[in-house]
C-alpha positions in Angstrom: -82.1 -109.6 -63.9 -78.4 -109.3 -65.3 -77.8 -106.9 -62.2 -79.2 -109.2 -60.0 -76.9 -112.1 -61.1 -73.8 -110.1 -60.9 -74.4 -109.7 -57.3 -74.8 -113.2 -56.7 -71.5 -113.7 -58.3 -69.6 -111.3 -56.0 -71.0 -112.8 -53.3 -69.6 -116.2 -54.1 -66.3 -114.7 -54.8 -63.3 -116.1 -52.7 -62.0 -113.2 -51.0 -59.0 -112.8 -48.6 -58.5 -110.2 -46.1 -54.8 -109.1 -44.8 -55.6 -108.1 -40.9 -53.3 -106.1 -38.8 -53.4 -107.7 -35.1 -52.3 -105.7 -32.2 -49.2 -108.2 -31.6 -45.7 -107.5 -31.9 -45.4 -109.7 -35.0 -43.3 -108.7 -38.0 -45.7 -109.8 -40.9 -49.7 -109.3 -41.5 -51.7 -112.4 -41.4 -54.1 -112.9 -43.8 -57.9 -114.5 -43.3 -60.4 -115.8 -45.7 -63.9 -114.2 -45.9 -67.0 -116.4 -45.5 -69.0 -115.7 -48.5 -71.9 -114.1 -46.3 -69.3 -111.2 -45.6 -68.1 -110.6 -48.6 -70.4 -107.5 -49.3 -69.6 -106.4 -45.5 -65.8 -106.3 -45.3 -63.7 -103.3 -45.9 -60.3 -101.5 -45.4 -60.3 -100.2 -42.2 -63.1 -102.4 -40.4 -62.9 -104.4 -37.4 -62.5 -107.9 -37.4 -62.6 -110.7 -34.7 -60.3 -113.5 -35.7 -58.7 -116.3 -34.0 -55.0 -116.5 -33.9 -52.7 -119.2 -32.2 -54.4 -122.4 -30.5 -57.7 -120.4 -29.1 -57.1 -116.9 -28.4 -59.9 -114.3 -30.4 -58.3 -110.7 -31.3 -59.9 -107.8 -32.7 -57.8 -106.7 -36.0 -57.9 -104.1 -38.5 -58.7 -104.7 -42.3 -55.6 -103.6 -44.1 -56.5 -104.8 -47.6 -58.7 -107.3 -49.2 -57.8 -109.2 -52.7 -58.6 -112.5 -54.4 -55.0 -114.0 -53.6 -54.6 -116.9 -50.6 -51.7 -116.9 -49.2 -49.0 -119.4 -50.3 -47.5 -120.8 -47.1 -50.1 -121.5 -45.0 -53.9 -122.1 -45.0 -56.1 -119.2 -44.5 -58.5 -119.3 -41.4 -61.8 -117.7 -41.6 -62.8 -114.5 -40.2 -65.1 -114.5 -37.5 -67.1 -111.7 -37.6 -67.3 -107.8 -39.0 -67.5 -105.2 -36.0 -68.4 -102.2 -37.9 -71.1 -101.0 -40.3 -68.3 -98.4 -41.4 -64.6 -98.2 -40.9 -63.2 -97.0 -37.7 -59.7 -96.3 -39.3 -59.1 -94.4 -42.5 -56.7 -95.4 -45.3 -54.6 -92.5 -44.6 -54.1 -93.6 -41.1 -53.1 -97.1 -42.0 -50.5 -95.7 -44.2 -49.3 -93.4 -41.5 -49.2 -96.6 -39.1 -46.6 -98.0 -41.9 -44.4 -95.2 -41.9 -44.4 -95.0 -38.0 -43.6 -99.1 -37.8 -40.8 -98.3 -40.6 -39.2 -95.2 -39.1 -39.3 -96.2 -35.5 -38.3 -99.8 -36.2 -41.2 -101.2 -34.5 -44.3 -103.5 -36.0 -47.3 -102.3 -37.5 -49.5 -104.3 -34.8 -47.5 -102.2 -31.9 -48.7 -99.0 -33.8 -52.3 -100.4 -33.7 -51.8 -101.0 -29.9 -50.9 -97.6 -29.4 -53.3 -95.8 -31.6 -56.4 -97.2 -31.1 -58.4 -96.2 -28.0 -58.3 -99.6 -25.6 -62.2 -99.8 -26.0 -62.1 -100.3 -29.7 -59.9 -103.1 -28.8 -62.1 -106.1 -27.9 -60.8 -108.2 -24.6 -60.6 -111.8 -25.0 -61.9 -113.2 -21.8 -61.6 -116.5 -20.7 -65.1 -117.9 -19.2 -65.0 -120.6 -16.5 -68.6 -122.6 -16.0 -69.1 -125.4 -14.2 -69.6 -128.9 -15.9 -73.7 -129.3 -15.6 -72.9 -133.5 -16.9 -70.7 -133.9 -13.9 -71.5 -134.2 -10.2 -68.5 -132.7 -8.2 -67.3 -134.7 -5.1 -66.1 -131.7 -3.0 -64.2 -134.4 -0.5 -61.7 -134.7 -3.2 -61.0 -131.0 -4.2 -58.0 -129.0 -2.9 -58.4 -125.7 -1.2 -58.2 -123.5 -4.3 -60.5 -125.9 -6.3 -63.2 -125.8 -3.4 -63.1 -122.1 -3.5 -63.4 -122.0 -7.1 -66.4 -124.4 -7.2 -68.0 -122.3 -4.5 -68.1 -119.3 -6.4 -69.4 -120.8 -9.3 -72.2 -122.1 -7.3 -73.2 -118.4 -6.6 -72.3 -117.0 -9.9 -72.5 -119.7 -12.7 -69.8 -117.7 -15.1 -66.4 -116.3 -14.0 -63.4 -114.7 -15.8 -59.9 -115.6 -15.3 -59.5 -112.1 -13.6 -62.1 -112.9 -11.3 -60.5 -116.0 -10.1 -57.3 -114.1 -9.9 -59.0 -111.9 -7.6 -60.9 -114.9 -5.6 -57.3 -116.8 -5.1 -55.3 -113.4 -4.7 -52.5 -114.9 -6.9 -51.8 -114.2 -10.6 -50.8 -118.0 -11.7 -54.4 -119.7 -11.6 -54.2 -121.2 -15.0 -52.6 -124.6 -13.7 -55.4 -124.9 -10.8 -57.9 -124.3 -13.6 -56.0 -126.8 -16.1 -56.3 -129.4 -13.4 -59.9 -128.9 -13.0 -60.7 -128.8 -16.7 -58.5 -132.3 -16.9 -61.0 -133.5 -14.2 -64.0 -132.5 -16.2 -65.4 -130.2 -13.3 -65.4 -127.3 -15.4 -65.8 -126.1 -19.0 -63.5 -123.2 -20.4 -64.6 -121.2 -23.2 -63.5 -117.9 -24.9 -65.9 -114.9 -25.7 -64.7 -111.8 -27.0 -66.6 -109.1 -25.4 -67.1 -105.4 -26.7 -65.4 -103.0 -24.4 -67.3 -99.9 -25.7 -70.4 -99.5 -24.4 -72.2 -96.1 -25.3 -73.7 -94.1 -22.6 -77.6 -94.1 -22.7 -80.3 -91.8 -21.3 -83.9 -92.5 -20.8 -86.0 -89.7 -22.7 -89.9 -89.4 -22.1 -92.8 -87.8 -24.7 -96.3 -88.0 -24.6 -98.3 -90.1 -26.4 -99.2 -88.4 -29.9 -102.9 -89.1 -29.2 -102.7 -86.7 -26.5 -101.8 -83.8 -28.7 -105.7 -83.2 -29.1 -106.6 -81.0 -26.6 -110.1 -82.9 -25.8 -108.2 -86.1 -25.2 -105.5 -84.2 -22.9 -108.1 -82.8 -21.0 -110.1 -85.9 -20.7 -106.8 -87.7 -19.6 -106.5 -84.9 -16.7 -109.9 -85.5 -15.5 -109.6 -89.1 -15.1 -106.2 -89.0 -13.6 -106.9 -86.4 -11.0 -109.7 -88.4 -9.6 -107.9 -91.7 -9.6 -104.1 -90.9 -9.7 -103.0 -87.4 -8.6 -99.6 -88.2 -8.4 -99.7 -89.5 -12.4 -101.7 -86.1 -13.2 -99.0 -84.1 -11.2 -96.1 -85.7 -13.3 -97.9 -85.2 -17.0 -98.3 -81.5 -15.8 -94.4 -81.4 -15.1 -93.9 -83.0 -18.5 -96.1 -80.3 -20.1 -93.8 -77.4 -18.6 -90.8 -79.1 -19.0 -91.3 -79.8 -23.1 -91.9 -76.0 -23.2 -88.6 -75.0 -22.0 -86.7 -77.7 -23.6 -86.9 -80.0 -27.0 -86.1 -83.3 -24.9 -87.2 -84.2 -21.6 -85.5 -87.1 -19.7 -86.7 -89.3 -17.2 -84.5 -88.1 -14.7 -85.5 -84.4 -15.1 -88.9 -85.4 -15.0 -88.8 -87.2 -11.6 -87.1 -84.2 -10.2 -89.7 -81.8 -11.8 -92.6 -83.4 -10.4 -91.5 -84.6 -7.5 -93.1 -88.0 -8.2 -90.8 -91.3 -8.0 -89.6 -93.5 -10.7 -92.7 -95.9 -10.4 -95.2 -93.2 -11.2 -93.4 -92.6 -14.8 -93.1 -96.5 -15.2 -96.7 -96.7 -14.3 -97.6 -93.9 -17.1 -95.4 -95.6 -19.7 -97.1 -99.2 -18.9 -100.4 -97.3 -19.9 -98.7 -95.9 -23.0 -99.6 -92.4 -21.6 -95.6 -91.6 -21.9 -93.2 -93.4 -24.1 -89.7 -94.0 -22.9 -86.7 -93.9 -25.4 -83.4 -94.8 -24.9 -80.8 -92.6 -26.8 -77.0 -92.6 -26.9 -75.8 -89.4 -25.2 -72.0 -88.0 -24.9 -69.7 -88.4 -21.8 -68.0 -85.4 -22.8 -69.6 -82.8 -20.4 -69.6 -79.5 -22.0 -71.8 -76.6 -21.8 -73.2 -76.1 -25.4 -71.0 -72.9 -26.0 -71.1 -69.9 -28.7 -67.8 -68.8 -30.1 -67.4 -65.2 -30.0 -64.7 -63.9 -27.7 -62.6 -61.5 -29.9 -59.5 -59.5 -29.1 -56.8 -57.5 -31.5 -53.2 -58.4 -32.1 -50.3 -56.1 -31.1 -48.0 -55.0 -33.8 -45.3 -57.6 -33.1 -47.9 -60.4 -33.2 -49.5 -59.2 -36.5 -45.9 -59.1 -37.9 -45.2 -62.7 -36.9 -48.7 -63.6 -38.1 -48.3 -62.1 -41.8 -44.5 -63.3 -41.8 -45.9 -67.2 -40.8 -49.0 -67.0 -43.5 -46.6 -65.6 -46.1 -43.9 -68.4 -45.2 -46.6 -71.0 -45.5 -46.7 -70.4 -49.1 -43.3 -72.1 -49.9 -42.6 -73.8 -46.4 -44.5 -76.8 -45.1 -43.0 -76.0 -41.4 -42.5 -72.7 -39.6 -40.9 -72.2 -36.4 -42.3 -69.4 -34.1 -39.7 -68.5 -31.6 -41.5 -66.2 -29.0 -40.0 -65.4 -25.6 -42.5 -66.5 -22.8 -45.5 -64.4 -22.5 -45.1 -63.1 -25.9 -48.7 -63.8 -27.0 -47.9 -66.7 -28.9 -51.5 -68.4 -28.4 -53.1 -65.7 -29.8 -51.1 -66.0 -33.2 -52.0 -69.7 -33.1 -55.7 -68.6 -32.8 -55.5 -66.4 -35.9 -54.1 -69.3 -37.9 -56.5 -71.8 -36.5 -59.2 -69.5 -37.6 -57.7 -69.3 -41.1 -57.8 -73.1 -41.3 -61.9 -73.4 -40.2 -62.5 -70.9 -42.9 -60.8 -72.8 -45.5 -62.9 -75.8 -44.4 -60.0 -77.9 -42.7 -59.5 -79.5 -39.5 -56.8 -78.3 -37.0 -54.7 -80.5 -34.4 -53.3 -78.5 -31.8 -50.6 -80.4 -29.7 -49.5 -79.8 -26.1 -46.8 -81.6 -24.6 -48.7 -82.5 -21.2 -52.1 -83.9 -20.3 -52.2 -81.2 -17.6 -51.8 -78.4 -19.9 -55.1 -79.2 -21.8 -57.1 -78.3 -19.0 -55.6 -75.1 -18.7 -55.5 -74.1 -22.7 -59.1 -75.5 -23.5 -61.0 -72.7 -21.2 -59.1 -70.1 -23.3 -59.6 -71.4 -26.7 -63.2 -72.6 -26.2 -64.0 -68.9 -25.7 -63.2 -68.5 -29.2 -64.3 -71.9 -31.2 -67.2 -73.0 -28.8 -68.1 -76.5 -29.1 -66.2 -76.9 -32.6 -63.1 -78.2 -30.4 -62.5 -81.3 -28.7 -59.8 -82.4 -26.5 -58.2 -86.0 -26.7 -55.8 -87.6 -23.9 -54.9 -90.7 -22.0 -56.6 -89.1 -18.6 -60.0 -89.8 -20.6 -62.0 -93.1 -19.8 -61.8 -95.4 -22.6 -65.5 -94.8 -23.5 -64.8 -90.9 -23.4 -61.8 -91.5 -26.0 -63.8 -93.6 -27.8 -66.6 -90.7 -28.3 -63.6 -88.0 -29.2 -62.5 -90.7 -31.9 -66.0 -91.2 -33.4 -66.7 -87.4 -33.6 -63.3 -86.6 -35.5 -64.6 -89.3 -37.6 -67.7 -87.8 -37.9 -66.3 -84.1 -38.7 -68.3 -83.0 -35.7 -64.9 -81.3 -34.6 -63.1 -78.8 -36.5 -60.1 -78.3 -33.9 -58.6 -81.2 -31.6 -56.5 -80.3 -28.8 -54.6 -82.9 -27.2 -51.5 -84.7 -26.0 -49.2 -86.8 -27.9 -51.4 -89.6 -28.8 -53.9 -87.3 -30.6 -51.7 -87.8 -34.0 -53.5 -91.3 -34.3 -57.2 -89.4 -34.4 -58.7 -90.4 -37.7 -58.6 -86.9 -39.4 -59.4 -86.9 -43.3 -59.2 -83.1 -43.9 -56.3 -81.9 -41.9 -55.1 -78.3 -42.9 -52.9 -77.0 -39.8 -50.8 -78.8 -36.8 -49.6 -76.6 -34.1 -47.0 -78.0 -32.0 -47.2 -75.9 -28.8 -43.8 -76.0 -26.6 -42.5 -78.2 -29.4 -38.8 -78.8 -27.7 -40.5 -80.9 -24.9 -39.2 -84.4 -24.1 -43.0 -85.1 -23.2 -43.9 -85.4 -26.8 -41.4 -88.5 -27.3 -42.9 -92.0 -25.8 -40.2 -94.1 -24.3 -42.1 -97.5 -23.6 -43.5 -99.2 -25.0 -43.0 -99.3 -28.7 -43.7 -97.4 -31.0 -40.9 -95.0 -29.4 -42.2 -92.0 -31.7 -41.5 -88.5 -31.3 -45.2 -86.9 -31.8 -43.5 -83.5 -33.3 -41.6 -85.4 -35.9 -44.5 -87.6 -36.5 -46.9 -84.8 -36.9 -44.7 -83.2 -39.4 -44.9 -86.5 -41.6 -48.7 -86.8 -41.3 -49.1 -83.2 -42.1 -47.3 -83.7 -45.3 -49.7 -86.4 -46.2 -52.4 -84.2 -46.2 -50.5 -81.2 -47.7 -51.1 -79.5 -44.2 -49.0 -76.9 -42.6 -47.1 -77.2 -39.3 -46.5 -74.6 -36.8 -43.7 -75.1 -34.3 -43.7 -72.9 -31.2 -41.3 -72.2 -28.3 -39.5 -69.7 -26.2 -36.7 -72.3 -26.2 -36.4 -74.2 -29.4 -35.2 -77.8 -29.6 -31.8 -77.3 -31.4 -33.0 -79.6 -34.3 -35.7 -77.2 -35.1 -33.7 -74.1 -34.8 -30.7 -75.8 -36.9 -33.3 -76.5 -39.7 -34.8 -72.8 -39.4 -31.6 -71.5 -39.7 -30.3 -73.6 -42.7 -33.8 -72.7 -44.3 -35.5 -76.0 -44.4 -38.0 -74.6 -42.1 -39.6 -70.9 -42.0 -39.0 -69.0 -39.2 -40.8 -65.8 -37.1 -39.8 -64.3 -33.8 -41.5 -62.6 -31.2 -38.9 -60.9 -29.0 -41.0 -58.6 -26.5 -43.6 -59.9 -24.1 -47.2 -59.0 -24.7 -48.2 -55.6 -23.3 -44.9 -54.4 -22.9 -44.0 -56.4 -19.7 -40.4 -56.7 -18.9 -39.0 -60.1 -18.5 -38.3 -60.9 -14.8 -35.5 -60.0 -12.7 -33.3 -62.9 -12.4 -31.1 -63.3 -9.5 -28.6 -66.2 -8.8 -27.6 -66.9 -5.4 -24.7 -69.2 -3.8 -26.0 -71.7 -1.7 -22.3 -72.4 -1.2 -21.6 -68.7 0.2 -25.0 -68.6 2.3 -24.1 -72.1 3.9 -20.8 -70.4 5.1 -22.4 -67.3 6.4 -25.1 -69.7 8.4 -27.9 -67.6 6.4 -29.5 -70.6 5.2 -33.1 -71.8 6.2 -33.2 -75.5 5.5 -33.1 -75.3 1.7 -33.9 -71.8 1.2 -31.6 -68.9 0.7 -32.2 -65.7 2.6 -32.9 -64.2 -0.9 -35.6 -66.4 -1.5 -37.1 -66.4 1.6 -37.2 -62.7 1.9 -38.9 -62.5 -1.4 -41.5 -65.0 -0.9 -42.3 -63.4 2.3 -42.5 -59.9 0.8 -45.0 -61.6 -2.3 -47.2 -63.3 0.5 -47.6 -59.8 2.3 -48.5 -58.3 -0.9 -51.4 -61.0 -1.7 -49.0 -62.2 -4.3 -48.1 -66.0 -5.3 -45.0 -67.9 -5.7 -43.8 -70.9 -7.6 -41.1 -73.2 -6.1 -39.3 -75.8 -8.5 -37.8 -78.9 -7.4 -37.2 -81.4 -10.5 -37.6 -84.5 -7.7 -40.6 -85.8 -6.3 -41.1 -87.8 -2.7 -39.5 -86.3 0.8 -36.1 -87.7 0.5 -34.2 -89.4 -2.0 -31.7 -91.6 -0.2 -32.0 -93.0 3.5 -28.5 -93.9 4.7 -27.3 -95.5 7.8 -24.6 -93.1 9.2 -22.5 -96.3 10.8 -22.1 -98.4 8.0 -23.5 -96.3 4.8 -26.1 -99.1 4.1 -28.9 -97.8 1.8 -32.1 -99.5 0.8 -32.4 -100.4 -2.7 -35.3 -101.6 -5.1 -35.2 -105.3 -5.2 -36.0 -105.0 -9.4 -33.9 -102.2 -10.1 -30.4 -101.0 -9.6 -31.6 -97.9 -7.7 -32.0 -96.6 -4.1 -35.5 -96.2 -2.6 -37.2 -92.7 -2.3 -38.8 -92.1 0.9 -42.4 -90.6 0.7 -43.8 -89.1 3.8 -47.4 -89.3 2.8 -47.4 -93.1 2.8 -44.4 -93.6 5.1 -43.0 -95.9 2.7 -40.1 -96.1 0.5 -40.8 -96.0 -3.2 -39.2 -96.9 -6.6 -40.0 -94.5 -9.1 -39.1 -97.4 -12.0 -41.0 -100.0 -11.1 -43.4 -99.2 -8.4 -42.1 -101.5 -5.6 -42.6 -100.1 -2.2 -41.4 -101.2 1.4 -41.9 -100.1 4.9 -39.4 -97.5 6.0 -37.0 -98.8 8.2 -36.3 -97.6 11.8 -33.0 -99.8 12.5 -30.4 -100.8 10.0 -30.9 -104.2 8.5 -26.8 -104.6 8.0 -25.6 -103.3 11.5 -28.6 -102.8 13.5 -27.6 -99.0 14.2 -30.7 -97.0 14.8 -28.5 -93.9 13.2 -30.4 -93.4 10.0 -30.7 -90.2 8.2 -32.5 -89.0 5.1 -30.2 -87.2 2.4 -31.5 -84.8 -0.3 -35.1 -83.3 -0.9 -37.7 -83.6 -3.0 -41.2 -81.5 -3.5 -42.7 -83.5 -0.5 -40.2 -82.3 2.0 -40.0 -78.6 0.3 -43.9 -78.4 1.3 -43.2 -79.9 4.6 -40.6 -77.5 5.8 -42.3 -74.6 4.2 -45.3 -75.0 6.5 -42.9 -74.5 9.6 -40.9 -71.6 8.1 -44.2 -69.7 6.8 -47.0 -71.1 8.9 -49.4 -68.5 7.6 -49.0 -69.3 4.0 -51.5 -71.8 2.1 -49.2 -74.2 0.5 -49.8 -76.5 -2.3 -47.9 -79.6 -3.9 -48.0 -80.4 -7.5 -46.1 -83.3 -9.0 -47.2 -87.1 -10.1 -48.2 -87.9 -6.7 -50.8 -85.1 -6.1 -52.3 -85.2 -9.5 -52.9 -89.0 -10.0 -56.6 -88.4 -9.6 -58.7 -87.6 -12.6 -59.5 -83.9 -11.9 -56.9 -82.9 -9.5 -54.5 -81.0 -11.7 -57.4 -78.8 -12.8 -58.5 -78.3 -9.1 -55.5 -77.1 -8.2 -55.3 -74.7 -11.1 -58.6 -73.2 -10.1 -57.1 -72.7 -6.4 -54.3 -71.0 -7.8 -56.3 -68.8 -10.1 -58.8 -67.8 -7.3 -55.7 -67.2 -5.1 -56.4 -70.0 -2.6 -52.7 -71.0 -2.9 -49.9 -68.5 -1.9 -47.2 -70.8 -2.5 -47.0 -73.8 -5.3 -44.2 -76.4 -5.1 -43.8 -78.7 -7.9 -41.5 -80.5 -10.7 -41.6 -79.8 -14.2 -45.1 -79.7 -14.3 -44.8 -76.0 -13.0 -42.6 -75.1 -15.8 -45.2 -75.3 -18.9 -47.3 -73.1 -20.0 -49.1 -72.0 -16.6 -50.3 -68.4 -17.2 -51.3 -66.5 -13.7 -51.4 -62.8 -13.3 -50.4 -62.6 -9.7 -47.5 -65.3 -9.6 -44.5 -63.0 -9.2 -41.9 -64.8 -7.6 -40.0 -68.1 -8.9 -38.0 -69.7 -6.6 -35.4 -72.8 -8.5 -34.0 -74.6 -5.4 -31.2 -76.3 -6.9 -30.3 -75.6 -10.4 -27.2 -77.7 -10.5 -29.0 -81.2 -10.3 -30.2 -80.1 -13.9 -26.7 -78.6 -15.1 -24.6 -82.1 -13.8 -26.7 -84.6 -15.9 -24.6 -87.1 -17.7 -26.0 -86.5 -21.5 -25.3 -84.4 -24.3 -28.2 -82.5 -24.3 -28.1 -81.6 -20.5 -27.0 -78.1 -21.3 -29.9 -77.4 -23.8 -32.5 -78.7 -21.6 -31.2 -76.9 -18.7 -31.5 -73.6 -20.5 -34.9 -74.8 -21.6 -36.1 -75.9 -17.9 -34.8 -72.6 -16.4 -36.1 -70.5 -18.9 -39.5 -72.0 -19.0 -39.9 -71.7 -15.2 -38.5 -68.2 -15.1 -41.3 -67.3 -17.6 -44.1 -68.1 -15.4 -43.4 -64.9 -13.5 -44.5 -61.7 -13.9 -47.0 -62.5 -16.8 -49.2 -59.4 -16.2 -48.2 -55.6 -15.6 -45.9 -55.9 -12.6 -42.0 -57.3 -13.2 -41.6 -60.5 -11.7 -38.6 -62.0 -10.0 -36.8 -65.2 -10.4 -34.1 -66.8 -7.6 -32.0 -69.1 -9.1 -29.9 -71.1 -6.2 -27.0 -72.9 -7.3 -23.7 -74.2 -5.6 -22.0 -73.1 -9.1 -23.7 -69.8 -9.8 -21.4 -68.9 -12.2 -22.1 -71.9 -14.7 -22.2 -70.2 -18.2 -25.7 -72.0 -18.9 -27.0 -69.8 -16.0 -25.4 -66.7 -17.3 -27.3 -67.1 -20.5 -30.6 -67.6 -18.9 -29.9 -64.5 -16.7 -29.2 -62.8 -20.0 -31.9 -64.7 -22.1 -29.5 -65.5 -24.6 -30.9 -68.5 -26.5 -28.8 -67.7 -29.7 -25.4 -67.9 -27.8 -26.2 -71.3 -26.1 -27.1 -72.6 -29.5 -23.9 -71.5 -31.3 -21.7 -72.8 -28.5 -23.3 -76.0 -28.1 -23.8 -76.6 -31.9 -20.1 -76.6 -32.4 -19.6 -79.4 -29.8 -22.2 -81.3 -31.5 -20.7 -81.4 -34.7 -17.6 -82.2 -33.4 -18.7 -85.3 -31.4 -21.0 -86.3 -33.9 -24.3 -85.7 -32.2 -27.8 -84.5 -33.5 -28.8 -82.2 -35.6 -25.6 -83.4 -37.7 -25.9 -87.1 -37.0 -29.1 -89.3 -36.5 -28.6 -91.9 -33.6 -30.5 -95.0 -33.1 -30.1 -96.8 -29.6 -30.5 -100.4 -28.8 -31.3 -101.4 -25.5 -30.6 -105.2 -25.0 -32.3 -107.1 -22.1 -31.8 -110.3 -20.2 -32.4 -111.3 -16.6 -29.2 -113.0 -16.4 -26.3 -110.7 -16.2 -23.8 -113.0 -17.7 -25.9 -114.0 -20.5 -26.7 -110.7 -21.5 -23.1 -109.5 -21.6 -22.3 -112.1 -24.4 -25.8 -111.4 -26.3 -25.0 -107.8 -26.4 -21.2 -108.5 -27.6 -22.7 -110.9 -30.3 -25.4 -108.1 -31.4 -22.6 -105.4 -31.2 -20.1 -107.4 -33.4 -23.3 -108.3 -36.3 -23.8 -104.6 -36.4 -20.0 -103.4 -36.8 -19.9 -106.1 -39.9 -22.0 -103.4 -41.7 -21.4 -100.1 -39.9 -18.0 -100.4 -38.7 -16.8 -97.7 -36.0 -20.5 -96.2 -36.5 -21.4 -98.9 -33.8 -20.5 -97.6 -30.1 -20.7 -100.2 -27.1 -22.3 -102.2 -25.4 -22.2 -100.4 -22.6 -24.1 -100.3 -19.2 -26.5 -97.2 -19.1 -26.9 -95.2 -16.0 -29.6 -97.5 -14.6 -28.3 -100.9 -15.6 -31.3 -102.8 -14.3 -34.8 -102.0 -14.2 -37.8 -104.4 -13.3 -35.3 -107.3 -12.9 -34.0 -106.9 -16.6 -30.4 -106.4 -16.6 -29.7 -103.7 -19.3 -27.0 -102.8 -22.1 -26.8 -100.4 -25.1 -25.8 -100.0 -28.2 -25.5 -96.8 -29.9 -25.1 -96.2 -33.7 -24.4 -92.7 -35.2 -25.0 -92.2 -38.9 -24.2 -89.0 -40.9 -27.7 -87.3 -41.6 -26.9 -86.4 -45.5 -24.3 -89.0 -46.9 -26.3 -92.2 -45.8 -29.4 -93.8 -46.8 -31.2 -94.3 -43.4 -33.7 -96.4 -45.0 -31.0 -98.7 -46.2 -29.6 -98.7 -42.6 -32.8 -99.6 -40.8 -33.5 -102.3 -43.3 -30.2 -103.6 -42.3 -30.4 -103.5 -38.5 -34.0 -105.1 -39.1 -32.3 -108.1 -41.0 -29.4 -108.4 -38.2 -32.1 -108.3 -35.2 -34.2 -111.1 -37.0 -30.9 -113.1 -37.5 -29.9 -112.8 -34.0 -33.5 -113.5 -32.9 -33.2 -116.7 -34.7 -30.0 -118.1 -32.9 -30.1 -120.0 -29.6 -28.1 -116.9 -28.0 -31.0 -114.6 -28.4 -33.3 -117.1 -25.9 -34.8 -115.0 -23.2 -33.2 -111.9 -24.8 -35.2 -108.3 -25.4 -34.0 -106.0 -28.1 -35.4 -102.8 -28.4 -34.6 -100.2 -30.7 -35.1 -96.7 -29.9 -34.8 -94.2 -33.2 -33.7 -90.6 -32.1 -33.6 -91.4 -28.6 -34.1 -88.3 -26.1 
């Protein structure tokens, strides 16, 4: 009786829940918990709350207490959505660290972390007012359309009306109709994740008795022979598989769905709906095996030993040295210790390539997670990680947000890649750095792997902060590719260039095709031509929203902006002077592909860039075609530089190396070396030595020479001195702030004011404001302020606290109206 009384008392306790809303607000909001939900609420569960006048949001419970908020009256929680938490306490702490480190809000981290289908959609529903007769003669055209549509379909959402009217601004029309009492407007929160259901069939247990079953057959054969056939088909299927789906039964029996329905209506068969996975993997048993060579074994032993006193180890292995096999052994170690493993890759595209290799060893214990999955598929992976169904997760940068609770190892392959950095929207995090912090929360180990490590990681290894292991030879004794640098200037003078290809590259491509080998060509620009120019007045079409020229795409016959997506039809006459003398300058992957088809008509050519891999399975299909030798020449952007491993690729062509080397950035030489070395590493990965042809206007550039000699150490030692002299990472931390406004003049004053406020605290550590390389994107003018801080002699936590206070103070002034301030910590 006493226990019952205590339970009742707990039910009447006034509880308050601090929740995280998926909004860019600086403080969490607190709601009162209705008494009937006291025993249901828990940290990490999703709840429906009202925020603002009428909007409903999904929030995550951050904490529960008995203390009411001091400055406002708490609203009530409306509903608890989960039976058990979908976010762990460890994740919530990780979200807080990300928000603090990257100068954003926890709500922005929540938006990035949770799959969209776990965030509810607040859909405004529109209905006709049944109590009000509508006089259609008084309606405007748009109102008439909406009323007509509501006659056909009683409930419409705002998005339905946007499509109906073909315009985004529909709220004024709806408000007018609401004021006239023509319509009702209501908010309804709808759950976006819907489990996939499949109908399974089983025989009514009373027919498990043979006599009953025989009597049933006699009866059905006389009255309904097709139903008898369906029962026979079911018995046959049930002997071969545990569960018989309705679709399988229809296919096997040849009976229609109506026959199965008749049998279920008679209670002879019982139909049952079950949730099934959307993740289409055959059931695989792990079991493939391999033997490490001596160099791999030594590297593995070294990593294992260093993990005893180092949390992070850098594996520097040349391309095709067998790093993946070392990773597999370490994953096996973690699984045997009962731990979970996160295996990070820089590109979504690479996951499809690597997963096939890893599933041979780990079977269905490995899952894949990235943003190309549908919302529902991402939720399923999330839930499988939460329920410990996956021991290994392979994924792109968003995988760091998954709900691990027993993490033992994180492998970050190609750790130097800029793809690990999220540029927009907030949080502008680097998955490599975030993963290292995440591992520290679980006392897990981190292995960074790369043939061309980032200077930051290599610096940390040389200063003994990280452990270090090395693989200096290719697996199987294969030689590194021969690299030949060809001067475009010289070949142009001798008139031996064919379009954009030197005679050396043309000859090597023809030889490879004759020998049934494959070629990869690298050009780090998509589209057909970057610039369209009038030869008379030099007019160039530019984007109406951004300060960039439009790129011509031959496939669509349109001019595209690669920043905001704006498109317009290509021009036949110059709009400035009326001349018809328009010409395309420069070249992208589309033009390379186009001209190759003329120069090598017998070759089968494919193109791999953002335009050709937008479809969900396009990348995998292209890799399959390359693997099965249905492609002779693959033309691509940086996608072709990352992790591809094909035995018959023997020639690599780099069309224009200078475009990488001349980029105005302090990392230009580091990135150029990484890109050239990684692309070169795709050649000759089995048996035969490959060849790389680098075309350049400046063939004697220092970085090109270092690539030829594969001398990463010399590159590092040269560049690191410059970094130290000019106060760049790894010796200094950089925080960049982009100030944006649609009015250029107001932006000038706002950026100057903000920079001066920062100088009051940080002095000459503040540089700018200056216009960046592209000073207007999506109609926002941009000015950048850069802050540099010594790594070892200043508290970065205090620095970020001051920066937050300065931004907050700036946002309270009238001057900041219409202005966006976007901090980027450790910008790339």
